[in-house]
C-alpha positions in Angstrom: 21.5 49.6 129.4 18.6 48.0 127.4 19.1 47.4 123.7 16.9 50.4 122.9 19.0 52.7 125.0 22.2 51.5 123.5 20.8 52.2 120.1 20.1 55.7 121.2 23.7 56.1 122.4 25.1 54.8 119.1 22.9 57.0 117.2 24.0 60.1 118.9 27.7 59.0 118.6 27.2 58.4 114.9 25.6 62.0 114.5 28.8 63.5 116.2 31.2 61.5 114.0 29.1 62.3 110.9 29.1 66.1 111.7 32.8 66.0 112.2 33.5 64.1 109.1 31.3 66.6 107.2 33.3 69.5 108.5 36.6 67.8 107.6 35.2 67.1 104.1 34.2 70.7 103.6 37.5 72.0 104.9 39.4 69.4 102.7 38.0 71.0 99.5 40.4 73.8 100.1 43.8 73.2 99.0 46.0 71.8 101.6 49.2 71.6 99.7 51.2 74.4 101.5 52.4 74.3 105.0 50.8 77.7 105.6 47.3 76.2 104.9 47.9 72.8 106.5 49.5 73.9 109.8 47.7 77.3 110.3 44.6 77.4 108.2 46.0 80.4 106.4 46.1 82.6 109.5 42.5 83.7 108.7 40.7 83.0 112.0 39.2 85.9 114.0 40.0 86.3 117.7 36.7 85.0 118.7 36.9 81.9 116.5 40.4 81.2 117.7 39.4 81.8 121.3 36.5 79.2 121.0 39.0 76.8 119.3 41.5 77.2 122.0 38.8 76.5 124.5 37.8 73.4 122.6 41.4 72.4 122.3 42.1 72.7 126.0 38.8 71.5 127.6 39.6 67.9 127.0 38.4 64.5 128.3 40.5 65.2 131.3 38.5 68.3 132.1 34.9 66.9 131.5 35.3 63.3 132.7 38.6 63.2 134.7 38.4 66.2 136.9 34.8 65.7 137.7 35.7 62.2 138.6 38.5 63.2 140.8 36.3 65.7 142.6 33.7 62.9 143.1 36.1 60.7 144.7 38.4 63.2 146.6 36.5 66.3 147.0 38.6 69.3 147.8 41.9 67.7 146.6 40.3 66.9 143.2 39.5 70.7 142.8 43.3 71.4 142.4 43.0 70.3 138.8 40.2 72.8 138.1 42.1 75.7 139.7 45.5 74.7 138.2 44.2 74.4 134.7 42.6 77.8 134.9 45.4 79.8 136.5 47.8 78.5 134.0 46.2 80.7 131.4 47.6 83.8 133.2 51.1 82.7 132.4 50.1 82.2 128.7 48.4 85.5 128.5 51.2 87.5 130.1 54.3 85.8 128.9 53.7 83.8 126.0 50.8 84.4 123.4 51.8 87.5 121.6 55.6 86.9 121.7 55.1 83.5 120.3 52.9 84.7 117.5 55.3 87.3 116.5 58.5 85.2 116.6 57.3 81.8 115.2 55.6 80.4 112.0 54.4 76.8 112.8 55.9 75.3 115.8 57.6 76.1 119.2 61.0 75.4 117.6 60.6 78.2 115.3 60.7 80.7 118.2 63.9 79.2 119.6 65.6 78.7 116.4 65.5 82.4 115.7 68.1 82.9 118.4 70.4 79.9 118.2 71.8 77.2 115.7 68.7 75.7 114.1 69.3 72.0 113.4 70.1 70.7 116.9 67.4 72.8 118.6 64.7 71.7 116.2 65.5 68.0 116.7 65.5 68.5 120.5 62.1 70.4 120.5 60.6 68.1 117.9 61.4 65.0 120.1 59.9 66.9 123.2 56.9 68.0 121.3 56.0 64.5 120.1 56.4 63.1 123.6 54.0 65.6 125.2 51.7 65.1 122.4 51.6 61.2 122.8 51.0 61.6 126.5 48.2 63.8 125.9 46.6 61.6 123.3 46.8 58.6 125.6 44.7 60.4 128.2 42.0 61.2 125.6 41.7 57.7 124.2 41.5 56.2 127.8 38.6 58.6 128.4 36.9 57.6 125.2 37.3 53.9 125.9 35.9 54.1 129.4 33.1 56.1 128.2 31.8 53.8 125.5 32.5 50.7 127.6 30.2 51.9 130.4 27.4 53.0 128.0 27.4 49.9 126.0 27.7 47.6 129.1 30.7 45.8 127.8 32.6 43.8 130.6 34.9 42.1 128.2 36.9 45.2 127.4 36.3 44.9 123.7 34.3 48.1 123.5 37.2 49.9 124.9 39.7 48.5 122.5 37.4 49.1 119.5 36.6 52.6 120.6 40.3 53.5 121.0 40.9 52.1 117.4 38.1 54.1 116.0 39.1 57.3 117.6 42.6 56.8 116.5 41.5 56.3 112.9 39.2 59.3 113.0 41.9 61.6 114.3 44.2 60.6 111.5 41.4 61.2 108.9 40.8 64.7 110.3 44.4 65.8 110.2 45.2 64.2 106.9 42.2 65.5 105.0 41.4 68.8 106.7 44.4 70.1 108.3 44.2 72.9 110.6 41.1 74.5 109.0 39.0 71.3 109.7 40.6 70.9 113.2 39.7 74.5 114.2 36.0 74.3 113.2 35.5 70.8 114.8 37.0 72.5 118.1 34.7 75.4 117.7 31.6 73.2 117.4 32.9 71.1 120.3 33.4 74.0 122.7 29.7 75.2 122.0 28.5 71.6 122.6 30.6 71.2 125.7 29.7 74.5 127.4 25.9 73.9 126.5 26.0 70.4 127.9 28.1 71.2 131.0 25.7 74.3 131.7 22.6 72.1 131.4 23.9 69.5 133.8 25.1 72.2 136.3 21.6 73.7 136.3 20.0 70.4 136.8 22.3 69.7 139.8 21.5 73.1 141.3 17.9 72.6 140.8 17.9 69.3 142.5 19.3 71.0 145.6 17.0 74.2 145.3 20.0 76.3 144.3 21.6 75.7 147.8 25.4 75.1 147.3 25.6 74.4 151.1 23.1 71.6 150.8 25.0 70.2 147.8 28.3 70.2 149.5 26.8 68.7 152.7 25.2 65.8 150.8 28.4 65.2 148.8 30.3 64.9 152.1 27.8 62.5 153.5 27.6 60.2 150.6 31.3 60.2 150.0 32.1 57.9 152.9 34.5 60.4 154.3 32.3 62.9 156.0 33.7 66.4 156.6 37.2 65.3 155.4 35.7 65.3 151.9 35.5 69.0 151.9 39.0 69.6 153.5 42.5 69.1 152.0 44.4 66.0 152.4 42.0 63.3 151.3 44.2 62.4 148.3 47.3 64.4 148.8 48.2 64.1 152.6 46.9 62.1 155.5 48.2 58.5 155.3 50.3 59.5 152.3 52.7 61.4 154.5 55.3 63.7 153.1 55.4 62.1 149.7 51.7 62.8 149.1 52.0 66.5 150.1 55.0 67.0 147.8 52.9 65.3 145.1 50.4 67.9 145.7 52.9 70.7 145.1 54.4 68.9 142.2 51.1 68.5 140.4 50.2 72.2 141.0 53.6 73.4 139.6 53.2 71.1 136.4 49.5 72.3 135.9 50.3 76.1 136.2 53.5 75.9 134.0 52.7 73.3 131.7 50.0 75.0 129.6 52.6 77.5 128.2 54.6 74.6 126.9 51.8 72.5 125.3 52.6 72.3 121.5 49.0 72.1 120.4 48.1 75.2 122.4 51.0 77.2 121.1 50.4 76.3 117.6 46.9 77.9 117.9 48.5 81.4 118.1 49.7 81.0 114.4 46.1 80.7 113.2 45.3 84.4 113.7 46.8 87.2 111.5 48.3 89.4 114.3 49.8 89.3 117.8 47.0 91.5 119.3 44.5 89.0 117.7 46.4 86.2 119.6 46.1 88.1 122.9 42.3 88.7 122.4 42.0 85.0 121.5 43.4 84.1 125.0 41.0 86.6 126.7 38.1 84.8 124.9 39.4 81.4 125.9 39.9 82.4 129.5 36.3 83.4 129.8 35.1 80.3 128.4 37.5 78.1 130.3 36.9 79.8 133.6 33.2 79.3 133.4 33.7 75.6 132.5 36.0 74.8 135.4 33.6 76.4 137.9 30.9 74.0 136.6 33.2 71.0 136.9 33.2 71.6 140.6 29.4 71.4 140.8 29.4 68.4 138.6 32.0 66.5 140.7 30.3 67.3 143.9 26.9 66.6 142.3 28.1 63.2 141.3 29.2 62.5 144.9 26.0 63.7 146.3 23.6 62.0 143.9 25.3 58.9 142.7 27.6 58.3 145.6 31.4 58.0 145.8 31.3 54.3 146.2 29.0 53.8 143.1 31.4 56.1 141.0 34.5 54.1 142.2 32.7 50.7 141.5 32.0 51.8 137.9 35.5 53.1 137.3 38.2 53.0 140.1 39.7 56.1 138.6 36.3 58.0 138.4 36.2 58.5 134.6 32.5 57.6 134.4 31.1 60.1 137.2 29.5 62.4 134.4 27.6 59.7 132.6 26.4 58.3 136.0 25.4 61.7 137.2 23.6 62.2 134.0 21.7 59.0 134.2 20.6 60.0 137.9 19.5 63.4 136.9 17.4 62.0 134.0 15.5 59.6 136.3 17.8 56.9 137.4 19.3 53.6 136.0 16.8 52.0 133.6 14.7 55.0 132.9 14.4 56.3 129.4 15.1 59.9 130.6 18.2 58.7 132.4 19.5 56.7 129.4 18.7 59.7 127.1 20.6 62.3 129.2 23.5 60.1 129.9 23.8 59.3 126.2 23.7 62.9 125.4 26.4 63.8 127.9 28.5 60.9 126.5 28.1 62.3 122.9 29.3 65.7 124.1 32.1 64.0 125.8 33.0 61.9 122.7 32.9 65.2 120.6 35.3 66.7 123.1 37.7 63.7 122.7 37.6 63.7 118.9 38.2 67.6 118.7 41.2 67.5 121.2 43.0 64.4 119.6 42.8 66.1 116.2 44.5 69.2 117.5 47.2 67.2 119.5 47.8 64.9 116.4 48.3 68.0 114.0 50.7 69.5 116.5 52.6 66.3 116.7 52.8 65.8 113.0 54.0 69.4 112.5 56.8 68.9 115.0 57.8 65.6 113.1 57.6 67.1 109.7 58.6 70.7 110.2 61.2 70.1 112.8 62.6 66.5 112.8 62.2 65.7 109.0 63.4 69.1 107.9 66.4 68.9 110.2 67.5 65.3 109.6 66.7 64.8 105.9 67.2 67.9 103.9 68.3 71.5 104.1 65.6 74.2 104.4 65.2 76.6 101.5 63.8 80.2 101.5 60.9 79.2 99.4 59.9 76.3 101.4 56.9 77.7 103.2 55.0 78.3 99.9 53.5 76.1 97.2 56.9 74.6 96.4 58.0 71.0 95.9 59.6 71.3 99.5 56.4 72.4 101.2 54.3 69.7 99.5 56.8 67.2 100.6 56.7 68.5 104.2 53.0 68.3 104.3 53.1 64.7 103.0 55.5 63.8 105.7 53.1 65.5 108.3 50.2 63.2 107.0 52.3 60.0 107.4 53.5 61.3 110.9 49.8 61.7 112.1 49.2 58.0 111.1 52.4 56.9 113.1 51.7 59.1 116.2 48.1 57.8 116.2 49.3 54.2 116.2 51.8 54.8 119.1 49.1 56.5 121.2 46.5 53.6 120.5 49.1 51.1 121.8 49.9 53.0 125.0 46.3 53.8 125.7 45.3 50.2 125.7 47.9 49.6 128.5 46.7 52.7 130.5 43.0 52.2 130.5 42.8 52.0 134.3 44.3 55.3 135.0 42.4 58.5 135.5 42.5 60.7 132.5 43.0 64.0 134.3 46.1 62.2 136.0 47.5 61.3 132.7 47.2 64.8 131.4 48.9 66.0 134.6 52.0 63.9 133.3 51.8 65.5 129.9 51.8 68.9 131.7 54.8 68.0 133.8 56.8 67.1 130.7 55.8 70.3 128.8 56.7 72.4 131.8 60.1 70.6 132.2 61.2 70.6 128.6 59.4 73.2 126.6 58.7 76.2 128.9 62.3 76.8 130.1 63.9 77.0 126.6 61.0 79.1 125.5 61.4 81.8 128.2 65.1 81.6 128.0 64.9 82.3 124.2 62.6 85.2 124.6 64.0 86.9 127.6 67.7 86.1 128.1 70.3 87.8 125.9 73.1 85.5 126.8 71.3 82.3 125.8 73.2 80.0 123.6 72.7 76.9 121.4 74.1 74.5 124.2 71.9 76.2 126.7 68.7 75.5 124.6 69.6 71.7 123.9 70.7 71.2 127.6 67.3 72.9 128.7 65.2 70.7 126.5 66.9 67.4 127.3 67.6 68.4 130.9 63.8 68.6 131.5 62.7 66.0 129.1 64.8 63.0 130.2 64.4 63.4 134.0 60.7 63.9 133.6 60.2 60.7 131.4 62.6 58.8 133.7 61.0 59.8 136.8 57.5 58.8 135.6 59.0 55.3 134.5 60.4 54.9 138.1 57.3 56.3 139.8 54.4 54.3 141.3 52.4 55.2 138.2 54.2 52.5 136.2 54.9 49.8 139.0 54.9 49.1 142.6 51.2 50.1 143.2 47.9 48.3 142.7 46.6 50.9 140.1 50.0 51.0 138.2 50.6 50.1 134.6 52.5 46.9 135.8 51.0 46.2 139.1 52.9 42.8 139.2 56.4 44.5 139.0 58.0 46.9 141.4 60.8 49.2 140.2 59.4 52.4 141.6 62.4 54.2 143.0 60.9 57.8 142.8 58.2 58.2 145.4 56.1 61.0 143.6 53.5 60.2 141.0 54.1 63.6 139.1 57.7 64.5 138.5 57.1 68.3 138.1 58.7 69.3 141.4 62.0 67.8 140.4 62.1 68.0 136.6 60.8 71.6 136.1 63.7 73.1 138.2 66.1 70.7 136.3 65.0 72.0 133.0 65.6 75.7 134.0 68.9 74.7 135.8 70.2 72.7 132.8 69.5 75.7 130.4 71.4 78.1 132.6 74.3 75.7 133.2 74.6 74.9 129.5 74.8 78.6 128.6 77.2 79.7 131.2 79.6 76.7 130.4 79.3 77.1 126.7 82.3 78.6 124.7 79.9 80.0 122.1 79.2 83.6 122.5 75.5 84.6 122.3 74.6 86.5 119.0 73.6 89.8 120.4 72.4 90.9 116.9 70.0 87.8 116.7 68.7 88.6 120.2 68.0 92.0 119.4 66.2 91.1 116.2 64.2 88.5 118.1 63.3 91.1 120.8 62.1 93.7 118.4 60.0 91.2 116.4 58.6 89.8 119.7 57.6 93.1 121.0 56.5 94.9 117.8 55.6 92.2 115.3 58.0 93.6 112.7 58.8 90.9 110.2 56.4 88.4 111.7 54.9 85.8 109.4 
């Protein structure tokens, strides 16, 4: 880009940052001293507002940048992400949304702790929630770094580093100053911007091909370098990869479909509405928005392959993270043109807003897990008045603010190591851990009357430890050219995504821990939880 084009990009980025900081400042004027206000925004959001916020929280950089890039590189196989991310919401709608809203207050651990001994379960789920959140944060920051490095034309990597540091600092400011209220409004604004930007680009792609989807797909196949194989299964998951690649396909699909219902930052959004029916209607709103968006990512990904070319996308970013900015530049008139620079800068600003909104939501969920679950369990006894404007509540909010800074620092360090990995792929790993550690214990606590404390602890650690260990021993970390440590080789596990193994292990460990436990399940507590889950009686 020329100097004037880079200036335009920086001005648009500055406008996004200024708008989000203004929202945070306005929300921060409202007292954030109580956990109720800091974690849930006072539970005052309407179903439509919360539905837009959920969509804004869920449609991340992985969706806008990563999925489109994977489709541009691998065609049919890249579409698995679009399908998996959308189908997952049926699990959330049918099994989780209302029940979680009725049984919990702030975090996932609140739901499970209603059934079993509180302290060990909060520690286990707090650790699991932080792990999932950090993996998700890494993906967002990798996307931000790739985006800015491309638009500013930096070859040294300094743009990536400074962008990651800047995003990390901003997300800490959002959470510490504005809490859930600011985070929610940032996510609503971002959802509107993202849907509008994606729709505009989709229309431009379709206009370029006269509205003929067949011509679009044919052109994408021709310029992909793979011919008709681009439109058939097996380009990424299959073919030369053999059985390991095919099992990776199944593993990824399992993680995507089941992982959403275990994501801490998604579950926490159900506590921001006043009732369980409002939580269900929020999900219906979000499904409509998310479904429309993922249909558009298919057009955008194939449009990038058809108009930019798969080779050019891969040359710019081996992981495909820059497909959308390159497509925008082409639709605006090509590289070097004012229209191309303006449209790509606008698309990048929307993507940057996406990243800022998502990292704020994830950081808030992670800080809540640290303060409300880990800190409360390890450092002090909980008291009946702790949720209000008591000294205990103010202390917990203070710990949450400190935790936000610490989590941000860890995510920054890891994202600088993972800058060459596809952001959608990184999110797939976070989904695998959520599906392995969080979902089994949640479903057992809600639906199995014999569930015990040992079963809950074994379920969390039985999914979390294998998932993390298998990722460390996979080709993602070593033994492959695109690994985190390409010079080392300790890849003992052949699959890139551990979901196929770790998700069943999480369910198996929960069952085994329960049936071997000497502790008898508290039937009265289960009955109370069941009544609360189904009717909302006694819900916060």
